[in-house]
All heavy atoms as a GROMACS GRO file, in nm:
protein
  566
    1MET      N    1   8.598   9.625  -3.594
    1MET     CA    2   8.574   9.719  -3.478
    1MET      C    3   8.556   9.649  -3.344
    1MET      O    4   8.580   9.714  -3.239
    1MET     CB    5   8.448   9.812  -3.505
    1MET     CG    6   8.461   9.904  -3.602
    1MET     SD    7   8.598  10.028  -3.615
    1MET     CE    8   8.586  10.091  -3.441
    2THR      N    9   8.508   9.527  -3.349
    2THR     CA   10   8.482   9.455  -3.219
    2THR      C   11   8.603   9.442  -3.129
    2THR      O   12   8.597   9.474  -3.012
    2THR     CB   13   8.428   9.307  -3.256
    2THR    OG1   14   8.309   9.328  -3.332
    2THR    CG2   15   8.403   9.234  -3.121
    3PRO      N   16   8.733   9.415  -3.184
    3PRO     CA   17   8.852   9.417  -3.091
    3PRO      C   18   8.870   9.550  -3.032
    3PRO      O   19   8.908   9.558  -2.916
    3PRO     CB   20   8.959   9.371  -3.178
    3PRO     CG   21   8.893   9.296  -3.289
    3PRO     CD   22   8.767   9.369  -3.315
    4ILE      N   23   8.852   9.652  -3.100
    4ILE     CA   24   8.873   9.793  -3.044
    4ILE      C   25   8.776   9.820  -2.935
    4ILE      O   26   8.808   9.852  -2.821
    4ILE     CB   27   8.870   9.901  -3.150
    4ILE    CG1   28   8.984   9.885  -3.239
    4ILE    CG2   29   8.848  10.042  -3.092
    4ILE    CD1   30   8.976   9.973  -3.368
    5VAL      N   31   8.646   9.789  -2.958
    5VAL     CA   32   8.554   9.818  -2.858
    5VAL      C   33   8.565   9.722  -2.742
    5VAL      O   34   8.543   9.766  -2.621
    5VAL     CB   35   8.398   9.796  -2.930
    5VAL    CG1   36   8.292   9.806  -2.819
    5VAL    CG2   37   8.379   9.903  -3.038
    6ASP      N   38   8.605   9.594  -2.763
    6ASP     CA   39   8.623   9.501  -2.647
    6ASP      C   40   8.731   9.560  -2.565
    6ASP      O   41   8.732   9.559  -2.437
    6ASP     CB   42   8.666   9.372  -2.709
    6ASP     CG   43   8.556   9.284  -2.765
    6ASP    OD1   44   8.447   9.314  -2.752
    6ASP    OD2   45   8.586   9.184  -2.839
    7GLY      N   46   8.852   9.614  -2.624
    7GLY     CA   47   8.947   9.655  -2.548
    7GLY      C   48   8.912   9.790  -2.469
    7GLY      O   49   8.954   9.812  -2.355
    8LEU      N   50   8.832   9.869  -2.527
    8LEU     CA   51   8.781  10.003  -2.461
    8LEU      C   52   8.691   9.968  -2.345
    8LEU      O   53   8.696  10.026  -2.253
    8LEU     CB   54   8.718  10.089  -2.566
    8LEU     CG   55   8.827  10.162  -2.657
    8LEU    CD1   56   8.749  10.239  -2.766
    8LEU    CD2   57   8.920  10.246  -2.586
    9GLU      N   58   8.601   9.859  -2.362
    9GLU     CA   59   8.514   9.816  -2.263
    9GLU      C   60   8.598   9.758  -2.147
    9GLU      O   61   8.555   9.798  -2.034
    9GLU     CB   62   8.427   9.712  -2.317
    9GLU     CG   63   8.319   9.662  -2.235
    9GLU     CD   64   8.216   9.578  -2.296
    9GLU    OE1   65   8.250   9.499  -2.389
    9GLU    OE2   66   8.106   9.574  -2.256
   10GLU      N   67   8.703   9.699  -2.174
   10GLU     CA   68   8.790   9.640  -2.059
   10GLU      C   69   8.851   9.755  -1.978
   10GLU      O   70   8.852   9.768  -1.866
   10GLU     CB   71   8.887   9.547  -2.115
   10GLU     CG   72   8.971   9.477  -2.011
   10GLU     CD   73   9.053   9.367  -2.058
   10GLU    OE1   74   9.010   9.292  -2.152
   10GLU    OE2   75   9.169   9.358  -2.011
   11GLU      N   76   8.910   9.854  -2.060
   11GLU     CA   77   8.973   9.957  -1.999
   11GLU      C   78   8.883  10.056  -1.923
   11GLU      O   79   8.934  10.111  -1.825
   11GLU     CB   80   9.039  10.028  -2.121
   11GLU     CG   81   9.122  10.148  -2.076
   11GLU     CD   82   9.203  10.218  -2.204
   11GLU    OE1   83   9.200  10.159  -2.312
   11GLU    OE2   84   9.240  10.337  -2.186
   12PHE      N   85   8.772  10.090  -1.971
   12PHE     CA   86   8.686  10.179  -1.913
   12PHE      C   87   8.547  10.115  -1.840
   12PHE      O   88   8.470  10.185  -1.799
   12PHE     CB   89   8.633  10.286  -2.026
   12PHE     CG   90   8.741  10.373  -2.068
   12PHE    CD1   91   8.799  10.342  -2.193
   12PHE    CD2   92   8.772  10.490  -2.007
   12PHE    CE1   93   8.899  10.418  -2.244
   12PHE    CE2   94   8.867  10.570  -2.049
   12PHE     CZ   95   8.924  10.535  -2.174
   13GLY      N   96   8.561   9.983  -1.832
   13GLY     CA   97   8.451   9.918  -1.771
   13GLY      C   98   8.400   9.968  -1.632
   13GLY      O   99   8.283   9.972  -1.610
   14GLY      N  100   8.490  10.011  -1.546
   14GLY     CA  101   8.439  10.068  -1.425
   14GLY      C  102   8.395  10.210  -1.425
   14GLY      O  103   8.354  10.258  -1.319
   15GLN      N  104   8.420  10.273  -1.538
   15GLN     CA  105   8.405  10.430  -1.538
   15GLN      C  106   8.278  10.464  -1.631
   15GLN      O  107   8.212  10.559  -1.599
   15GLN     CB  108   8.529  10.484  -1.600
   15GLN     CG  109   8.652  10.472  -1.510
   15GLN     CD  110   8.771  10.521  -1.586
   15GLN    OE1  111   8.771  10.635  -1.649
   15GLN    NE2  112   8.867  10.433  -1.599
   16VAL      N  113   8.256  10.378  -1.739
   16VAL     CA  114   8.137  10.414  -1.832
   16VAL      C  115   8.073  10.280  -1.852
   16VAL      O  116   8.121  10.173  -1.838
   16VAL     CB  117   8.200  10.467  -1.955
   16VAL    CG1  118   8.260  10.610  -1.935
   16VAL    CG2  119   8.274  10.380  -2.048
   17SER      N  120   7.954  10.288  -1.905
   17SER     CA  121   7.872  10.174  -1.945
   17SER      C  122   7.880  10.169  -2.103
   17SER      O  123   7.852  10.274  -2.170
   17SER     CB  124   7.732  10.186  -1.906
   17SER     OG  125   7.722  10.186  -1.764
   18ILE      N  126   7.907  10.059  -2.153
   18ILE     CA  127   7.911  10.030  -2.299
   18ILE      C  128   7.792   9.938  -2.327
   18ILE      O  129   7.788   9.827  -2.276
   18ILE     CB  130   8.049   9.972  -2.340
   18ILE    CG1  131   8.153  10.074  -2.310
   18ILE    CG2  132   8.038   9.933  -2.491
   18ILE    CD1  133   8.292  10.022  -2.348
   19ILE      N  134   7.706   9.983  -2.415
   19ILE     CA  135   7.591   9.917  -2.454
   19ILE      C  136   7.601   9.889  -2.606
   19ILE      O  137   7.622   9.979  -2.686
   19ILE     CB  138   7.467   9.990  -2.423
   19ILE    CG1  139   7.453  10.014  -2.277
   19ILE    CG2  140   7.344   9.904  -2.480
   19ILE    CD1  141   7.344  10.104  -2.246
   20ARG      N  142   7.597   9.754  -2.648
   20ARG     CA  143   7.601   9.723  -2.794
   20ARG      C  144   7.466   9.682  -2.836
   20ARG      O  145   7.397   9.613  -2.774
   20ARG     CB  146   7.696   9.599  -2.798
   20ARG     CG  147   7.842   9.639  -2.754
   20ARG     CD  148   7.918   9.502  -2.768
   20ARG     NE  149   8.044   9.522  -2.692
   20ARG     CZ  150   8.159   9.483  -2.739
   20ARG    NH1  151   8.166   9.429  -2.852
   20ARG    NH2  152   8.264   9.490  -2.670
   21LEU      N  153   7.428   9.734  -2.959
   21LEU     CA  154   7.305   9.709  -3.010
   21LEU      C  155   7.321   9.641  -3.151
   21LEU      O  156   7.414   9.680  -3.227
   21LEU     CB  157   7.210   9.843  -3.033
   21LEU     CG  158   7.184   9.914  -2.917
   21LEU    CD1  159   7.108  10.050  -2.962
   21LEU    CD2  160   7.103   9.836  -2.820
   22ASP      N  161   7.249   9.548  -3.169
   22ASP     CA  162   7.261   9.478  -3.307
   22ASP      C  163   7.152   9.557  -3.396
   22ASP      O  164   7.031   9.552  -3.372
   22ASP     CB  165   7.208   9.335  -3.297
   22ASP     CG  166   7.222   9.261  -3.439
   22ASP    OD1  167   7.232   9.329  -3.538
   22ASP    OD2  168   7.216   9.143  -3.437
   23ALA      N  169   7.187   9.627  -3.493
   23ALA     CA  170   7.114   9.703  -3.575
   23ALA      C  171   7.008   9.638  -3.650
   23ALA      O  172   6.904   9.680  -3.702
   23ALA     CB  173   7.183   9.792  -3.672
   24ALA      N  174   7.034   9.497  -3.666
   24ALA     CA  175   6.940   9.422  -3.747
   24ALA      C  176   6.828   9.371  -3.670
   24ALA      O  177   6.714   9.330  -3.721
   24ALA     CB  178   7.020   9.295  -3.790
   25GLN      N  179   6.825   9.404  -3.528
   25GLN     CA  180   6.709   9.356  -3.453
   25GLN      C  181   6.609   9.468  -3.442
   25GLN      O  182   6.637   9.590  -3.406
   25GLN     CB  183   6.765   9.330  -3.309
   25GLN     CG  184   6.873   9.209  -3.308
   25GLN     CD  185   6.813   9.084  -3.356
   25GLN    OE1  186   6.696   9.045  -3.321
   25GLN    NE2  187   6.878   9.014  -3.438
   26PRO      N  188   6.485   9.435  -3.482
   26PRO     CA  189   6.388   9.539  -3.479
   26PRO      C  190   6.362   9.624  -3.351
   26PRO      O  191   6.331   9.729  -3.356
   26PRO     CB  192   6.255   9.464  -3.526
   26PRO     CG  193   6.304   9.344  -3.589
   26PRO     CD  194   6.435   9.309  -3.523
   27GLU      N  195   6.381   9.543  -3.239
   27GLU     CA  196   6.371   9.614  -3.106
   27GLU      C  197   6.462   9.717  -3.078
   27GLU      O  198   6.444   9.794  -2.981
   27GLU     CB  199   6.368   9.512  -2.989
   27GLU     CG  200   6.500   9.427  -2.976
   27GLU     CD  201   6.508   9.306  -3.052
   27GLU    OE1  202   6.432   9.279  -3.145
   27GLU    OE2  203   6.594   9.221  -3.015
   28ASN      N  204   6.578   9.726  -3.157
   28ASN     CA  205   6.667   9.837  -3.130
   28ASN      C  206   6.651   9.962  -3.221
   28ASN      O  207   6.712  10.051  -3.214
   28ASN     CB  208   6.812   9.784  -3.173
   28ASN     CG  209   6.855   9.681  -3.062
   28ASN    OD1  210   6.809   9.685  -2.954
   28ASN    ND2  211   6.928   9.584  -3.100
   29ALA      N  212   6.547   9.953  -3.320
   29ALA     CA  213   6.520  10.056  -3.407
   29ALA      C  214   6.491  10.194  -3.339
   29ALA      O  215   6.537  10.301  -3.383
   29ALA     CB  216   6.411  10.021  -3.507
   30GLU      N  217   6.410  10.193  -3.234
   30GLU     CA  218   6.372  10.307  -3.174
   30GLU      C  219   6.488  10.386  -3.115
   30GLU      O  220   6.510  10.494  -3.124
   30GLU     CB  221   6.266  10.278  -3.056
   30GLU     CG  222   6.215  10.411  -2.990
   30GLU     CD  223   6.109  10.381  -2.887
   30GLU    OE1  224   6.044  10.271  -2.904
   30GLU    OE2  225   6.093  10.446  -2.789
   31LEU      N  226   6.579  10.310  -3.034
   31LEU     CA  227   6.703  10.368  -2.986
   31LEU      C  228   6.781  10.428  -3.097
   31LEU      O  229   6.851  10.535  -3.085
   31LEU     CB  230   6.781  10.259  -2.896
   31LEU     CG  231   6.732  10.239  -2.761
   31LEU    CD1  232   6.809  10.130  -2.690
   31LEU    CD2  233   6.746  10.374  -2.676
   32GLN      N  234   6.800  10.355  -3.205
   32GLN     CA  235   6.888  10.399  -3.319
   32GLN      C  236   6.835  10.538  -3.366
   32GLN      O  237   6.912  10.626  -3.397
   32GLN     CB  238   6.887  10.308  -3.427
   32GLN     CG  239   6.970  10.188  -3.394
   32GLN     CD  240   6.964  10.087  -3.507
   32GLN    OE1  241   6.860  10.018  -3.528
   32GLN    NE2  242   7.069  10.083  -3.590
   33THR      N  243   6.704  10.545  -3.380
   33THR     CA  244   6.642  10.663  -3.419
   33THR      C  245   6.653  10.776  -3.320
   33THR      O  246   6.690  10.899  -3.352
   33THR     CB  247   6.488  10.643  -3.453
   33THR    OG1  248   6.482  10.549  -3.549
   33THR    CG2  249   6.423  10.775  -3.504
   34GLN      N  250   6.632  10.746  -3.194
   34GLN     CA  251   6.647  10.845  -3.083
   34GLN      C  252   6.778  10.910  -3.080
   34GLN      O  253   6.786  11.030  -3.047
   34GLN     CB  254   6.611  10.777  -2.959
   34GLN     CG  255   6.621  10.865  -2.832
   34GLN     CD  256   6.598  10.790  -2.702
   34GLN    OE1  257   6.544  10.681  -2.705
   34GLN    NE2  258   6.630  10.854  -2.591
   35TYR      N  259   6.886  10.829  -3.104
   35TYR     CA  260   7.018  10.881  -3.090
   35TYR      C  261   7.085  10.930  -3.232
   35TYR      O  262   7.193  10.961  -3.233
   35TYR     CB  263   7.107  10.790  -3.010
   35TYR     CG  264   7.071  10.784  -2.870
   35TYR    CD1  265   7.003  10.675  -2.813
   35TYR    CD2  266   7.091  10.892  -2.782
   35TYR    CE1  267   6.971  10.672  -2.677
   35TYR    CE2  268   7.059  10.896  -2.651
   35TYR     CZ  269   6.988  10.775  -2.599
   35TYR     OH  270   6.960  10.782  -2.468
   36GLY      N  271   6.997  10.916  -3.324
   36GLY     CA  272   7.057  10.950  -3.462
   36GLY      C  273   7.163  10.845  -3.528
   36GLY      O  274   7.245  10.900  -3.600
   37LEU      N  275   7.158  10.731  -3.478
   37LEU     CA  276   7.256  10.631  -3.524
   37LEU      C  277   7.200  10.574  -3.649
   37LEU      O  278   7.100  10.524  -3.675
   37LEU     CB  279   7.267  10.526  -3.414
   37LEU     CG  280   7.320  10.565  -3.281
   37LEU    CD1  281   7.313  10.447  -3.186
   37LEU    CD2  282   7.443  10.620  -3.283
   38ARG      N  283   7.299  10.582  -3.749
   38ARG     CA  284   7.275  10.529  -3.882
   38ARG      C  285   7.400  10.476  -3.942
   38ARG      O  286   7.509  10.513  -3.910
   38ARG     CB  287   7.210  10.640  -3.974
   38ARG     CG  288   7.315  10.749  -3.992
   38ARG     CD  289   7.250  10.871  -4.066
   38ARG     NE  290   7.349  10.971  -4.098
   38ARG     CZ  291   7.385  11.068  -4.011
   38ARG    NH1  292   7.331  11.061  -3.886
   38ARG    NH2  293   7.473  11.159  -4.039
   39GLY      N  294   7.389  10.363  -4.023
   39GLY     CA  295   7.504  10.306  -4.080
   39GLY      C  296   7.559  10.204  -3.981
   39GLY      O  297   7.523  10.203  -3.857
   40HIS      N  298   7.657  10.130  -4.025
   40HIS     CA  299   7.718  10.025  -3.928
   40HIS      C  300   7.865  10.037  -3.960
   40HIS      O  301   7.906  10.028  -4.062
   40HIS     CB  302   7.668   9.896  -3.963
   40HIS     CG  303   7.515   9.879  -3.963
   40HIS    ND1  304   7.423   9.908  -4.052
   40HIS    CD2  305   7.431   9.837  -3.857
   40HIS    CE1  306   7.308   9.892  -4.023
   40HIS    NE2  307   7.311   9.844  -3.900
   41PRO      N  308   7.955  10.046  -3.859
   41PRO     CA  309   7.905  10.058  -3.712
   41PRO      C  310   7.875  10.210  -3.692
   41PRO      O  311   7.922  10.306  -3.761
   41PRO     CB  312   8.035  10.021  -3.643
   41PRO     CG  313   8.138  10.052  -3.731
   41PRO     CD  314   8.093  10.034  -3.869
   42SER      N  315   7.797  10.239  -3.588
   42SER     CA  316   7.771  10.380  -3.519
   42SER      C  317   7.818  10.370  -3.390
   42SER      O  318   7.794  10.272  -3.322
   42SER     CB  319   7.639  10.407  -3.548
   42SER     OG  320   7.597  10.421  -3.690
   43PHE      N  321   7.859  10.478  -3.345
   43PHE     CA  322   7.898  10.494  -3.200
   43PHE      C  323   7.848  10.626  -3.131
   43PHE      O  324   7.850  10.724  -3.222
   43PHE     CB  325   8.049  10.493  -3.180
   43PHE     CG  326   8.125  10.369  -3.243
   43PHE    CD1  327   8.160  10.368  -3.369
   43PHE    CD2  328   8.137  10.256  -3.159
   43PHE    CE1  329   8.234  10.265  -3.422
   43PHE    CE2  330   8.202  10.143  -3.218
   43PHE     CZ  331   8.244  10.152  -3.344
   44ALA      N  332   7.797  10.616  -3.034
   44ALA     CA  333   7.743  10.744  -2.952
   44ALA      C  334   7.803  10.734  -2.814
   44ALA      O  335   7.805  10.638  -2.748
   44ALA     CB  336   7.589  10.757  -2.952
   45THR      N  337   7.848  10.853  -2.769
   45THR     CA  338   7.885  10.860  -2.629
   45THR      C  339   7.786  10.966  -2.565
   45THR      O  340   7.750  11.072  -2.626
   45THR     CB  341   8.030  10.921  -2.602
   45THR    OG1  342   8.050  11.047  -2.678
   45THR    CG2  343   8.125  10.809  -2.664
   46LEU      N  344   7.739  10.933  -2.454
   46LEU     CA  345   7.635  11.006  -2.384
   46LEU      C  346   7.700  11.060  -2.252
   46LEU      O  347   7.779  10.988  -2.182
   46LEU     CB  348   7.515  10.932  -2.339
   46LEU     CG  349   7.458  10.858  -2.475
   46LEU    CD1  350   7.334  10.773  -2.408
   46LEU    CD2  351   7.414  10.944  -2.575
   47ASP      N  352   7.662  11.182  -2.216
   47ASP     CA  353   7.715  11.246  -2.085
   47ASP      C  354   7.632  11.188  -1.969
   47ASP      O  355   7.539  11.112  -1.996
   47ASP     CB  356   7.717  11.390  -2.086
   47ASP     CG  357   7.575  11.458  -2.106
   47ASP    OD1  358   7.482  11.399  -2.072
   47ASP    OD2  359   7.572  11.571  -2.149
   48ALA      N  360   7.666  11.229  -1.850
   48ALA     CA  361   7.595  11.179  -1.726
   48ALA      C  362   7.445  11.200  -1.734
   48ALA      O  363   7.373  11.129  -1.673
   48ALA     CB  364   7.656  11.239  -1.605
   49SER      N  365   7.405  11.308  -1.808
   49SER     CA  366   7.260  11.343  -1.806
   49SER      C  367   7.189  11.270  -1.929
   49SER      O  368   7.072  11.292  -1.942
   49SER     CB  369   7.241  11.485  -1.820
   49SER     OG  370   7.292  11.539  -1.940
   50GLY      N  371   7.261  11.188  -2.005
   50GLY     CA  372   7.209  11.112  -2.110
   50GLY      C  373   7.205  11.187  -2.247
   50GLY      O  374   7.137  11.145  -2.348
   51GLN      N  375   7.264  11.312  -2.252
   51GLN     CA  376   7.270  11.383  -2.375
   51GLN      C  377   7.392  11.331  -2.456
   51GLN      O  378   7.493  11.292  -2.404
   51GLN     CB  379   7.288  11.534  -2.340
   51GLN     CG  380   7.176  11.588  -2.261
   51GLN     CD  381   7.030  11.571  -2.332
   51GLN    OE1  382   7.035  11.608  -2.446
   51GLN    NE2  383   6.937  11.521  -2.276
   52ILE      N  384   7.374  11.341  -2.587
   52ILE     CA  385   7.476  11.292  -2.686
   52ILE      C  386   7.600  11.386  -2.666
   52ILE      O  387   7.583  11.507  -2.691
   52ILE     CB  388   7.431  11.291  -2.832
   52ILE    CG1  389   7.316  11.194  -2.842
   52ILE    CG2  390   7.548  11.268  -2.924
   52ILE    CD1  391   7.235  11.191  -2.974
   53ALA      N  392   7.717  11.324  -2.646
   53ALA     CA  393   7.842  11.402  -2.641
   53ALA      C  394   7.914  11.388  -2.772
   53ALA      O  395   7.968  11.493  -2.823
   53ALA     CB  396   7.924  11.346  -2.532
   54ASP      N  397   7.909  11.278  -2.830
   54ASP     CA  398   7.978  11.251  -2.961
   54ASP      C  399   7.896  11.145  -3.044
   54ASP      O  400   7.844  11.060  -2.981
   54ASP     CB  401   8.122  11.203  -2.942
   54ASP     CG  402   8.211  11.308  -2.891
   54ASP    OD1  403   8.233  11.405  -2.956
   54ASP    OD2  404   8.264  11.287  -2.778
   55LEU      N  405   7.905  11.165  -3.175
   55LEU     CA  406   7.854  11.061  -3.256
   55LEU      C  407   7.963  11.025  -3.364
   55LEU      O  408   8.029  11.119  -3.417
   55LEU     CB  409   7.729  11.115  -3.335
   55LEU     CG  410   7.597  11.115  -3.265
   55LEU    CD1  411   7.492  11.192  -3.354
   55LEU    CD2  412   7.559  10.976  -3.224
   56PHE      N  413   7.978  10.904  -3.402
   56PHE     CA  414   8.075  10.852  -3.484
   56PHE      C  415   8.012  10.761  -3.579
   56PHE      O  416   7.940  10.664  -3.530
   56PHE     CB  417   8.200  10.784  -3.412
   56PHE     CG  418   8.259  10.872  -3.312
   56PHE    CD1  419   8.232  10.859  -3.174
   56PHE    CD2  420   8.358  10.968  -3.353
   56PHE    CE1  421   8.293  10.933  -3.083
   56PHE    CE2  422   8.428  11.040  -3.258
   56PHE     CZ  423   8.398  11.022  -3.120
   57PHE      N  424   8.038  10.769  -3.708
   57PHE     CA  425   7.974  10.666  -3.809
   57PHE      C  426   8.100  10.613  -3.891
   57PHE      O  427   8.189  10.673  -3.930
   57PHE     CB  428   7.882  10.760  -3.902
   57PHE     CG  429   7.775  10.823  -3.834
   57PHE    CD1  430   7.783  10.961  -3.803
   57PHE    CD2  431   7.666  10.748  -3.785
   57PHE    CE1  432   7.681  11.030  -3.744
   57PHE    CE2  433   7.568  10.816  -3.717
   57PHE     CZ  434   7.570  10.954  -3.686
   58GLY      N  435   8.071  10.477  -3.899
   58GLY     CA  436   8.180  10.400  -3.976
   58GLY      C  437   8.294  10.366  -3.881
   58GLY      O  438   8.307  10.408  -3.775
   59PRO      N  439   8.381  10.290  -3.947
   59PRO     CA  440   8.511  10.251  -3.868
   59PRO      C  441   8.581  10.374  -3.807
   59PRO      O  442   8.603  10.474  -3.883
   59PRO     CB  443   8.590  10.176  -3.972
   59PRO     CG  444   8.492  10.129  -4.074
   59PRO     CD  445   8.392  10.235  -4.081
   60GLN      N  446   8.632  10.366  -3.691
   60GLN     CA  447   8.700  10.474  -3.624
   60GLN      C  448   8.832  10.423  -3.580
   60GLN      O  449   8.856  10.305  -3.540
   60GLN     CB  450   8.612  10.524  -3.517
   60GLN     CG  451   8.483  10.584  -3.559
   60GLN     CD  452   8.497  10.700  -3.651
   60GLN    OE1  453   8.566  10.792  -3.621
   60GLN    NE2  454   8.402  10.697  -3.750
   61GLU      N  455   8.931  10.522  -3.561
   61GLU     CA  456   9.060  10.489  -3.499
   61GLU      C  457   9.030  10.463  -3.353
   61GLU      O  458   8.959  10.538  -3.278
   61GLU     CB  459   9.152  10.606  -3.517
   61GLU     CG  460   9.190  10.620  -3.657
   61GLU     CD  461   9.282  10.513  -3.715
   61GLU    OE1  462   9.362  10.451  -3.633
   61GLU    OE2  463   9.260  10.483  -3.842
   62GLU      N  464   9.110  10.382  -3.295
   62GLU     CA  465   9.099  10.351  -3.144
   62GLU      C  466   9.129  10.468  -3.064
   62GLU      O  467   9.067  10.495  -2.965
   62GLU     CB  468   9.190  10.239  -3.109
   62GLU     CG  469   9.198  10.200  -2.969
   62GLU     CD  470   9.282  10.082  -2.925
   62GLU    OE1  471   9.333  10.024  -3.028
   62GLU    OE2  472   9.280  10.037  -2.809
   63ALA      N  473   9.225  10.554  -3.103
   63ALA     CA  474   9.259  10.671  -3.026
   63ALA      C  475   9.140  10.771  -3.018
   63ALA      O  476   9.122  10.833  -2.912
   63ALA     CB  477   9.381  10.741  -3.087
   64LEU      N  478   9.074  10.782  -3.122
   64LEU     CA  479   8.956  10.873  -3.130
   64LEU      C  480   8.859  10.835  -3.041
   64LEU      O  481   8.794  10.921  -2.954
   64LEU     CB  482   8.905  10.896  -3.271
   64LEU     CG  483   8.792  10.980  -3.278
   64LEU    CD1  484   8.826  11.131  -3.256
   64LEU    CD2  485   8.737  10.979  -3.434
   65LEU      N  486   8.814  10.707  -3.035
   65LEU     CA  487   8.712  10.654  -2.949
   65LEU      C  488   8.760  10.650  -2.796
   65LEU      O  489   8.682  10.676  -2.719
   65LEU     CB  490   8.678  10.506  -2.988
   65LEU     CG  491   8.603  10.502  -3.119
   65LEU    CD1  492   8.584  10.347  -3.159
   65LEU    CD2  493   8.476  10.576  -3.133
   66ARG      N  494   8.886  10.623  -2.774
   66ARG     CA  495   8.937  10.638  -2.645
   66ARG      C  496   8.926  10.775  -2.579
   66ARG      O  497   8.896  10.796  -2.475
   66ARG     CB  498   9.089  10.584  -2.642
   66ARG     CG  499   9.146  10.601  -2.495
   66ARG     CD  500   9.292  10.559  -2.490
   66ARG     NE  501   9.292  10.409  -2.488
   66ARG     CZ  502   9.332  10.339  -2.592
   66ARG    NH1  503   9.385  10.389  -2.697
   66ARG    NH2  504   9.332  10.204  -2.581
   67GLN      N  505   8.954  10.883  -2.667
   67GLN     CA  506   8.939  11.008  -2.617
   67GLN      C  507   8.805  11.044  -2.586
   67GLN      O  508   8.773  11.111  -2.497
   67GLN     CB  509   8.997  11.112  -2.715
   67GLN     CG  510   9.011  11.251  -2.670
   67GLN     CD  511   9.092  11.268  -2.544
   67GLN    OE1  512   9.209  11.234  -2.544
   67GLN    NE2  513   9.035  11.324  -2.445
   68ALA      N  514   8.705  10.993  -2.672
   68ALA     CA  515   8.567  11.023  -2.650
   68ALA      C  516   8.527  10.947  -2.506
   68ALA      O  517   8.448  11.016  -2.424
   68ALA     CB  518   8.480  10.963  -2.756
   69MET      N  519   8.582  10.830  -2.475
   69MET     CA  520   8.562  10.773  -2.350
   69MET      C  521   8.610  10.850  -2.235
   69MET      O  522   8.554  10.859  -2.129
   69MET     CB  523   8.605  10.627  -2.349
   69MET     CG  524   8.548  10.541  -2.459
   69MET     SD  525   8.382  10.505  -2.413
   69MET     CE  526   8.389  10.330  -2.433
   70ILE      N  527   8.727  10.897  -2.255
   70ILE     CA  528   8.803  10.968  -2.148
   70ILE      C  529   8.713  11.104  -2.119
   70ILE      O  530   8.688  11.138  -2.007
   70ILE     CB  531   8.940  11.017  -2.196
   70ILE    CG1  532   9.034  10.887  -2.186
   70ILE    CG2  533   8.996  11.131  -2.104
   70ILE    CD1  534   9.173  10.920  -2.262
   71ASN      N  535   8.669  11.171  -2.226
   71ASN     CA  536   8.587  11.291  -2.206
   71ASN      C  537   8.457  11.260  -2.129
   71ASN      O  538   8.420  11.334  -2.043
   71ASN     CB  539   8.558  11.345  -2.340
   71ASN     CG  540   8.666  11.408  -2.420
   71ASN    OD1  541   8.778  11.426  -2.371
   71ASN    ND2  542   8.652  11.424  -2.546
   72VAL      N  543   8.402  11.138  -2.160
   72VAL     CA  544   8.274  11.112  -2.089
   72VAL      C  545   8.295  11.073  -1.945
   72VAL      O  546   8.232  11.110  -1.845
   72VAL     CB  547   8.198  10.993  -2.156
   72VAL    CG1  548   8.081  10.936  -2.082
   72VAL    CG2  549   8.134  11.044  -2.297
   73ALA      N  550   8.414  10.990  -1.924
   73ALA     CA  551   8.444  10.939  -1.789
   73ALA      C  552   8.486  11.055  -1.705
   73ALA      O  553   8.458  11.050  -1.576
   73ALA     CB  554   8.555  10.840  -1.799
   74SER      N  555   8.540  11.165  -1.761
   74SER     CA  556   8.586  11.272  -1.665
   74SER      C  557   8.481  11.392  -1.657
   74SER      O  558   8.499  11.483  -1.579
   74SER     CB  559   8.706  11.341  -1.731
   74SER     OG  560   8.679  11.397  -1.857
   75SER      N  561   8.365  11.365  -1.714
   75SER     CA  562   8.258  11.464  -1.696
   75SER      C  563   8.163  11.441  -1.581
   75SER      O  564   8.168  11.342  -1.531
   75SER     CB  565   8.178  11.478  -1.831
   75SER     OG  566   8.108  11.356  -1.856
   0.00000   0.00000   0.00000
């Protein structure tokens, strides 16, 4: 998934913020719980007000994640 996320980060870097969390790090547990992230990999897109727009669990197709980024960038 890293190459896909890297590409999307480059493509949308000026429009959205991409934050990567290492689920193995205890300091990230609170954020994982707050956003309902479980399993690896997990992806969440948040709207401008910080509300969850989409949640994805497990490996995802690049096109699906790209569309989620487009939705967030255009909101």
